[in-house]
VOKOL-244206 format. One line per field, with one value per residue (C-alpha): residue in one letter; x, y, z. Coordinates in nm, 4 decimals. Layout:
# VOKOL-244206
resn: a/...
u: X/...
v: Y/...
w: Z/...
//
This chain:
# VOKOL-244206
resn: i/d/g/v/g/a/g/v/l/k/e/d/v/v/d/v/t/n/a/v/g/g/s/i/s/a/t/n/a/i/w/s/a/l/p/s/g/v/v/n/v/s/g/d/s/i/i/a/t/t/v/d/t/t/t/v/t/a/f/s/q/a/n/a/s/i/k/d/t/v/v/v/a/v/t/n/a/v/a/e/v/i/l/s/s/a/g/d/t/l/t/r/n/g/q/r/i/q/y/g/a/i/v/r/n/a/q/g/t/e/i/p/s/a/d/v/a/w/e/t/v/g/c/a/g/n/p/n/a/n/a/s/a/v/t/l/s/a/s/a/g/s/e/v/f/v/t/a/a/s/a/g/c/a/t/v/i/a/t/s/g/n/f/s/d/s/a/n/v/t/v/a/f/s/d/r/l/y/v/n/k/g/i/a/q/d/t/l/q/l/g/t/l/k/f/p/f/k/s/l/s/n/a/i/d/s/a/g/a/n/d/t/l/i/i/q/a/s/g/t/y/q/e/s/a/e/t/t/v/p/n/l/t/i/r/g/d/t/t/l/g/t/l/p/l/l/e/h/a/g/a/v/p/i/i/k/a/n/l/v/g/v/t/i/q/d/l/v/f/g/v/n/s/g/a/a/v/v/e/v/i/g/s/s/s/n/v/t/i/e/r/v/a/i/n/g/v/g/t/s/v/e/h/e/q/q/r/h/h/d/h/k/r/p/v/l/s/k/r/d/r/h/s/v/t/v/d/d/q/r/h/a/y/p/l/g
u: 0.0174/0.1466/0.0706/-0.0252/-0.3918/-0.4395/-0.6438/-0.7582/-1.0620/-1.0360/-1.2026/-0.9302/-0.6596/-0.8052/-1.0864/-1.3473/-1.5747/-1.7793/-1.7653/-1.9347/-1.7219/-1.9087/-1.7889/-1.9179/-1.8138/-1.4472/-1.6123/-1.7319/-1.3726/-1.1769/-0.9029/-0.5609/-0.2464/0.0940/0.2696/-0.0395/-0.0263/0.0982/-0.2610/-0.6598/-0.8164/-1.1456/-1.4456/-1.4394/-1.0820/-0.7581/-0.6220/-0.2211/-0.1364/0.2118/0.5321/0.6296/0.5631/0.2877/0.1188/-0.2279/-0.4307/-0.7945/-0.9371/-1.2823/-1.5232/-1.6430/-1.2865/-0.9887/-0.7660/-0.8938/-0.6964/-0.4761/-0.2103/-0.0692/0.2283/0.1463/0.4293/0.3256/0.5367/0.4743/0.5966/0.6398/0.3836/0.4085/0.6179/0.5261/0.6891/0.5700/0.5836/0.5475/0.8621/0.9572/1.1725/1.4291/1.5937/1.8419/2.2232/2.1482/1.7568/1.6373/1.2916/1.2296/1.0687/0.9089/0.8310/0.5276/0.5686/0.2631/0.2016/-0.0801/-0.3753/-0.2429/-0.1342/0.1492/0.5092/0.6475/0.9691/1.0363/1.3874/1.3976/1.7202/1.7435/1.9191/1.9453/2.0014/1.9654/1.6118/1.5415/1.4886/1.5766/1.8356/1.9441/1.9644/2.2055/2.1652/2.4116/2.1961/2.0557/2.2343/2.0271/2.0618/2.0735/2.0932/1.8658/1.5677/1.1783/1.2768/1.5395/1.6298/1.6968/1.9050/1.9868/2.3835/2.4070/2.1374/1.9965/1.7179/1.7646/1.5357/1.5210/1.4616/1.2991/1.3297/1.1896/1.2195/1.1310/0.9139/1.0089/0.8808/1.0421/1.0337/1.1843/1.3451/1.4426/1.7365/1.6974/1.8632/1.6131/1.6560/1.2554/1.0953/0.7208/0.5185/0.1650/0.0485/-0.2545/-0.0889/0.2724/0.3589/0.4881/0.7636/0.8336/0.9346/1.1427/1.0008/0.8444/0.4888/0.4614/0.5879/0.6062/0.7130/0.4554/0.5535/0.7626/1.0101/1.0557/1.1457/1.3847/1.5606/1.6440/1.7043/2.0559/2.1277/1.9467/1.6710/1.2459/1.0299/0.6645/0.4210/0.0617/-0.2748/-0.4061/-0.5665/-0.3852/-0.0044/0.0630/0.4124/0.7240/1.0014/1.3674/1.6322/1.9579/1.9789/2.1344/1.9206/1.6016/1.2755/0.9724/0.6284/0.3072/0.1751/-0.0059/-0.0751/-0.3325/-0.5744/-0.5525/-0.2780/-0.1716/-0.2690/0.0171/-0.0632/0.1521/0.2133/0.2019/0.3635/0.6571/0.6897/0.5793/0.9118/1.2649/1.5357/1.9018/2.1731/2.0519/1.8553/1.5069/1.2389/0.8720/0.6038/0.2328/0.1555/-0.1561/-0.0787/-0.2942/-0.2140/-0.3693/-0.0928/0.1110/0.3989/0.5625/0.4788/0.8657/1.1179/1.4709/1.7934/2.1580/2.2974/2.3771/2.0333/1.8013/1.4230/1.1902/0.8433/0.6258/0.2453/0.1732/-0.1827/-0.2941/-0.5710/-0.6424/-0.6353/-0.3954/-0.0881/0.2146/0.5546/0.8525/1.1405/1.4911/1.4212/1.0624/0.7454/0.4861/0.0810/-0.0730/-0.3527/-0.2429/0.0909/0.2208/0.3662/0.7562/0.9995/1.3899/1.7031/1.9648/2.0089/1.9409/1.7787/1.3763/1.1809/0.8070/0.5895/0.2611/0.1232/-0.1964/-0.4020/-0.7087/-0.6578/-0.9212/-0.8131/-0.6482
v: -0.0109/0.3311/0.6245/0.6314/0.6857/0.4692/0.1472/-0.1489/-0.3960/-0.6780/-0.8698/-0.7803/-0.9326/-1.2757/-1.4524/-1.6177/-1.9145/-2.1448/-2.5027/-2.6038/-2.2912/-2.0203/-1.6945/-1.4915/-1.1375/-1.1087/-0.9062/-1.2648/-1.3787/-1.2949/-1.0364/-0.9569/-0.7914/-0.8474/-0.6794/-0.4145/-0.0373/-0.0786/-0.1020/-0.1376/-0.3965/-0.2809/-0.3023/-0.3951/-0.2265/-0.2448/0.1303/0.2105/0.3813/0.4125/0.2977/-0.0621/-0.4018/-0.6327/-0.9715/-0.9825/-1.3116/-1.3846/-1.6535/-1.8655/-1.7700/-2.1316/-2.3082/-2.0866/-2.3403/-2.2664/-1.9227/-1.7420/-1.4743/-1.1977/-0.9906/-0.5890/-0.3458/0.0184/0.2878/0.6459/0.8025/1.1989/1.3252/1.6901/1.9857/2.3094/2.6252/2.8262/3.1663/3.1724/3.4661/3.7527/4.0858/4.1626/4.5217/4.4947/4.3024/4.0328/4.0656/3.6827/3.5157/3.1726/2.8918/2.5687/2.3102/2.0540/1.7305/1.5272/1.1997/1.0698/1.0869/1.4689/1.3561/1.5202/1.3420/1.5122/1.2964/1.3267/1.4190/1.8107/1.9397/2.2825/2.5116/2.8124/2.9530/3.2162/3.3126/3.1546/3.4535/3.7549/3.9981/4.0295/3.6221/3.5839/3.2422/3.4225/3.6999/3.5178/3.2513/2.9262/2.8571/2.4596/2.2519/2.0123/2.0050/2.0978/2.4562/2.7193/3.1011/3.2627/3.5533/3.8721/3.8582/4.0887/4.2114/4.0053/3.7331/3.4107/3.0868/2.8818/2.4993/2.2545/1.8889/1.5918/1.2457/1.3526/1.6498/2.0137/2.3718/2.7016/3.0637/3.3860/3.5897/3.9393/4.1544/4.5053/4.7165/5.0179/5.3354/5.2759/5.1572/5.0844/5.1006/4.9702/4.8462/4.6812/4.4065/4.3701/4.0138/4.0175/3.7797/3.8871/4.2901/4.3600/4.7228/4.5821/4.6475/4.2460/4.2598/4.5880/4.7281/4.7683/5.0747/5.3739/5.2820/4.9366/5.1275/5.3632/5.0601/4.9206/5.2409/5.3614/5.7184/5.9048/5.6532/5.7114/5.5757/5.5485/5.5285/5.3997/5.4946/5.2086/5.3344/5.5117/5.4448/5.5049/5.6256/5.7106/5.6937/5.8417/5.8620/5.9094/5.7999/6.1049/6.2707/6.0702/6.1229/6.0150/6.0704/5.9797/5.7523/5.9990/5.7529/5.6036/5.9243/5.9050/5.9973/5.8339/5.9527/5.9216/5.9924/6.0094/5.6936/5.8458/6.1846/6.1746/6.3148/6.1462/6.1572/6.2476/6.3623/6.3503/6.5093/6.4460/6.6148/6.4674/6.5799/6.4900/6.5252/6.4567/6.3101/6.3755/6.4271/6.3623/6.5537/6.3513/6.4541/6.7779/6.6227/6.7847/6.6429/6.6786/6.7101/6.7993/6.7760/6.8727/7.2195/7.0469/6.8978/7.0124/6.9584/7.0161/6.9600/6.9828/6.9586/6.8242/6.8432/6.8699/6.6879/6.9087/7.2303/7.4131/7.3007/7.5459/7.5646/7.6718/7.7953/7.9223/7.9976/8.1941/8.0324/8.0880/8.0239/7.8815/7.6370/7.5549/7.4353/7.1034/7.0874/7.1381/7.1176/7.1902/7.2095/7.4484/7.5810/7.4583/7.4758/7.4241/7.4824/7.4417/7.4648/7.5720/7.4310/7.2183/6.9246/6.8380/6.4510/6.2733/6.1693/5.8115
w: -0.0061/-0.1000/0.1265/0.4933/0.4551/0.1512/0.1752/-0.0021/0.0116/0.1882/-0.1083/-0.3271/-0.0710/0.0086/-0.1388/0.1295/0.0126/0.1917/0.1878/-0.1286/-0.2773/-0.3040/-0.2508/0.0658/0.1738/0.2941/0.6177/0.7094/0.8199/1.1423/1.0466/1.2500/1.1665/1.3192/1.4009/1.4957/1.4205/1.0637/0.9229/1.0643/0.9206/1.0522/0.8408/0.4380/0.4305/0.4970/0.5765/0.6249/0.9362/0.9445/0.7185/0.7802/0.7129/0.8719/0.7959/0.7599/0.8435/0.7488/0.9474/0.9448/1.1945/1.2261/1.2281/1.2910/1.1583/0.8228/0.7114/0.4717/0.5206/0.3188/0.3676/0.3541/0.2843/0.3869/0.1772/0.1901/-0.1617/-0.2232/-0.4283/-0.3620/-0.2058/-0.1066/0.0595/0.2737/0.0378/-0.3076/-0.3146/-0.0933/-0.1621/0.1288/0.1165/0.4027/0.3882/0.6417/0.6614/0.6744/0.6072/0.7246/0.4794/0.5584/0.3133/0.3719/0.1749/0.1137/-0.0408/-0.2933/-0.0676/0.0531/0.4041/0.5106/0.5585/0.8443/0.8508/0.4757/0.3562/0.2173/0.0379/-0.0396/-0.2932/-0.4555/-0.8259/-1.0206/-1.1166/-1.4494/-1.7168/-1.4773/-1.6081/-1.2263/-1.1800/-0.8834/-0.6965/-0.4391/-0.3521/-0.0362/0.1701/0.3139/0.7062/0.5944/0.3007/0.4434/0.7106/0.6933/0.7680/0.6616/0.6672/0.3547/0.4246/0.2048/0.1288/-0.2240/-0.5111/-0.7313/-0.7959/-0.6505/-0.6511/-0.3683/-0.4334/-0.1769/-0.3204/-0.1538/-0.3561/-0.7192/-0.6248/-0.5545/-0.5315/-0.5817/-0.4773/-0.6096/-0.3461/-0.4523/-0.2767/-0.3732/-0.1089/-0.0653/0.1673/0.2242/0.4953/0.5516/0.8946/0.8989/1.2333/1.0666/0.8689/1.0452/1.1935/1.5584/1.4524/1.0825/1.0152/0.7240/0.6529/0.3107/0.1628/0.2307/0.5870/0.7235/1.0493/1.3376/1.4832/1.4110/1.7001/1.5260/1.1898/1.3602/1.5135/1.1650/0.9933/0.8446/0.7534/0.4905/0.4919/0.4306/0.6882/0.5113/0.7692/0.6136/0.7760/0.9996/1.3191/1.5917/1.6239/2.0246/1.9820/2.2016/1.9234/1.9606/1.6621/1.6468/1.2578/1.0703/0.8114/0.8522/0.6751/0.8733/0.6267/0.5883/0.2789/0.0799/-0.1930/0.0422/0.0750/0.4373/0.6455/0.9643/1.3110/1.5677/1.9064/2.2443/2.4332/2.7891/2.8838/2.6582/2.3244/1.9893/1.8268/1.9906/1.7171/1.9233/1.7366/1.3873/1.1110/1.0822/0.8131/0.8978/0.6509/0.5784/0.9533/1.1307/1.5353/1.7985/2.1266/2.4191/2.6667/2.8037/2.6194/2.3296/1.9587/1.8904/2.1140/1.9587/2.1502/2.0892/1.9720/1.6175/1.5606/1.3027/1.2166/0.9275/0.9666/0.6527/0.5624/0.9248/1.0952/1.4488/1.5999/1.9224/2.0479/2.2672/2.0609/2.0514/1.8658/2.0743/1.8776/1.9328/2.2871/2.2109/2.2682/2.0068/2.0347/1.7426/1.7345/1.3653/1.4596/1.5942/1.9526/1.9695/2.2218/2.1644/2.3983/2.3160/1.9649/1.6674/1.3280/1.3147/1.0162/1.0145/0.7020/0.7380/0.4256/0.4880/0.3262/0.3725/0.4280/0.6684/0.9741/0.9797
//
């Protein structure tokens, strides 16, 4: 029998006849299988339950000495390999994603003990084909980690028996990281559109100099983020028609810029605490704020040690002397 879960009818294994040679149902016999656990012989069928060999015996109900036996070998040939992903894009050197391979037999039953071999080749027909674009954490096993190593497109292939499945992984280094708390996973945050970061703080932890963090509208972001990344841009995604709403996560600034240049654009700030929306620290810091809106009252801007009350501007606090640019342009976006 090939395949755990597959089976045969008892009448196809043993002919049962009466005293005058007439055929009778095979279910009228008494059945056993030794060693047990390899097949199930209940009902009208013999069903494979595990890979092994067993001897199946049919006894006459009237006379146990009248019997016949057959050796049943259960195999579990691979009929299908399915990868956990159809393909992905990695944007940072060293970023990694876990791939798993599910192996099934002809009955669709998973074979957890199946041997799986992994390899990479350049993406067929892709001008950026590069088998070395990613590295694999192992060459065998049901799961591997795929890690970005260089630019290009690599096809990750998992093979078991005569069957395989593959996925193209593109490594395209990008200076853009996406944030979307609505679709972000807890375990896999790459900053891509498919696997975005869950919070601005998480994105800043992975950002590099001159990167742009794009926050997509998805409910309210409760944030307390501090950046020391040089020349970082933090902006809302204007292509969605709704700007993201950021609020205080406690009595602390939403964004704190420490000794760096930061540009903040296209965001809606919700003022729900007495803390500043943006705090700038350090004599060499500089911040540019453009096209932002405030969802609240009593806001103000503090600039060059002077405090100007203006209910249309974001709350901004500063320490020491530095450059702060506030752009008063407004856009009528609905709140995120």
